[in-house]
C-alpha positions in Angstrom: -14.5 -2.8 -15.4 -14.0 -0.2 -13.3 -16.0 -1.0 -10.0 -19.4 1.3 -9.4 -17.6 3.5 -7.2 -14.9 4.5 -9.1 -17.5 5.5 -11.8 -19.4 7.1 -9.0 -15.9 9.4 -8.6 -16.0 10.4 -12.0 -19.5 11.4 -12.6 -18.5 13.7 -9.6 -16.1 15.4 -12.1 -18.7 16.2 -15.1 -16.5 18.6 -17.1 -12.8 17.9 -15.5 -9.6 18.7 -17.1 -6.0 17.6 -16.3 -6.1 20.1 -13.3 -8.8 17.5 -11.6 -6.4 14.1 -11.9 -4.6 14.3 -8.5 -7.9 14.7 -6.7 -10.1 11.8 -9.0 -6.8 9.8 -8.6 -7.1 9.9 -4.8 -10.6 9.7 -4.4 -10.8 6.3 -6.7 -8.0 4.9 -4.7 -9.8 5.9 -1.7 -13.2 4.3 -3.1 -11.2 0.9 -4.6 -8.1 0.6 -2.4 -5.3 1.3 -5.1 -5.6 2.2 -8.9 -6.0 -0.9 -11.4 -5.2 -0.8 -15.2 -8.8 -0.1 -15.6 -9.2 2.7 -13.4 -6.5 4.3 -14.9 -7.7 4.0 -18.5 -11.2 5.0 -17.6 -9.9 8.4 -15.8 -7.9 8.9 -19.4 -10.7 8.8 -21.0 -12.9 10.7 -18.7 -10.0 13.3 -18.8 -9.2 12.9 -22.2 -5.5 11.9 -21.8 -3.4 8.9 -22.3 -3.2 6.4 -20.1 0.5 6.2 -20.0 0.4 10.4 -18.7 -2.4 9.1 -16.1 0.3 6.0 -15.1 2.9 8.3 -15.2 1.4 11.0 -12.7 0.6 8.6 -10.4 3.6 6.5 -10.2 5.5 10.2 -9.3 4.0 10.2 -6.2 4.1 7.7 -2.9 0.4 8.0 -2.3 -0.9 5.9 -5.3 -1.2 1.9 -5.1 -1.3 0.0 -8.1 -1.8 -3.4 -6.2 -5.1 -4.7 -4.6 -4.3 -4.3 -0.7 -4.2 -7.1 1.5 -6.5 -7.6 4.5 -3.4 -6.2 6.9 -0.9 -4.1 5.4 2.7 -4.4 6.9 4.6 -1.0 6.7 8.1 -1.1 7.4 10.0 1.5 8.6 13.3 2.2 6.4 14.1 5.8 8.3 17.7 6.2 9.1 17.5 5.1 12.9 15.3 1.9 11.6 18.2 1.2 9.0 21.0 1.8 11.3 19.2 -0.8 13.8 18.6 -3.2 11.1 15.1 -3.0 9.3 17.1 -4.0 6.3 17.3 -7.7 7.0 13.8 -7.3 9.1 12.6 -6.0 5.4 14.4 -9.4 4.2 12.9 -11.8 6.6 9.0 -10.9 6.2 9.9 -10.9 2.2 11.3 -14.4 2.4 8.5 -15.5 5.2 5.5 -14.2 2.7 7.1 -14.8 -0.3 6.1 -11.2 -1.5 8.6 -8.1 -2.6 7.3 -4.6 -1.5 4.5 -3.7 -2.5 2.7 -6.9 -3.6 0.0 -8.6 -1.4 0.3 -12.1 -0.6 -1.5 -14.9 -3.0 -3.7 -15.3 0.0 -4.8 -12.0 0.0 -3.8 -11.1 3.3 -0.9 -9.4 3.9 0.2 -6.5 1.9 3.9 -5.2 2.4 5.0 -1.4 2.3 8.2 0.3 2.8 8.2 3.9 4.6 10.5 6.2 4.8 9.8 7.0 8.6 7.1 5.9 11.2 7.9 8.6 13.6 9.3 6.4 16.2 12.7 6.3 15.9 13.4 5.8 20.1 11.6 2.0 19.1 13.8 1.3 16.0 13.4 -0.6 14.1 9.7 -0.7 13.7 7.4 -2.1 12.0 3.7 -1.4 11.7 0.9 -3.7 10.9 -2.9 -2.3 10.6 -1.8 0.3 13.1 -0.4 -1.7 15.7 3.3 -1.0 16.2 5.9 -3.1 17.0 9.6 -2.2 18.6 12.8 -3.2 18.5 12.0 -6.0 16.4 14.4 -8.5 15.4 14.3 -10.8 12.3 13.6 -14.3 14.4 10.3 -12.3 15.7 9.4 -12.1 12.7 7.4 -15.6 11.9 5.9 -15.3 15.6 4.5 -11.4 14.4 3.1 -13.0 11.5 1.7 -15.5 13.1 -0.5 -13.8 16.0 -1.8 -12.1 12.9 -2.9 -14.7 10.9 -4.2 -16.3 13.8 -6.5 -12.8 15.0 -7.8 -13.3 11.5 -8.9 -16.7 11.5 -11.0 -16.0 14.6 -12.6 -13.3 13.2 -13.7 -15.3 10.2 
């Protein structure tokens, strides 16, 4: 079922045509945090377009997510400076530690993992960002401690 917030988005575009697709998808994602299968189907119905067309457009753009985000989003920079300084190994270590791939959320809903082209702090490479907090000069052996510190913060907040 489509969320109430997403339904409200569609109501804001009563006579929408294909040219409203991107703004609708952006607002639905803002409302729900991601584009669910049901949202794609409903947007398609609303615009009288097939779900496959909606999905095709949405997957073309990096801005759209198709999974429910976790409480905490981890961004791993894969820009040139980070790549040269070992971000591939950092990404592999995070994937192994969390048992997820980029674009997925852990089963407990705590972490989502994203790969980004460049975070913009190349002098601190390799860098990961968790909920806006940058971790510089990260080494694979630091990953477990970094993730554990966030697990601890979240458990204290709950």
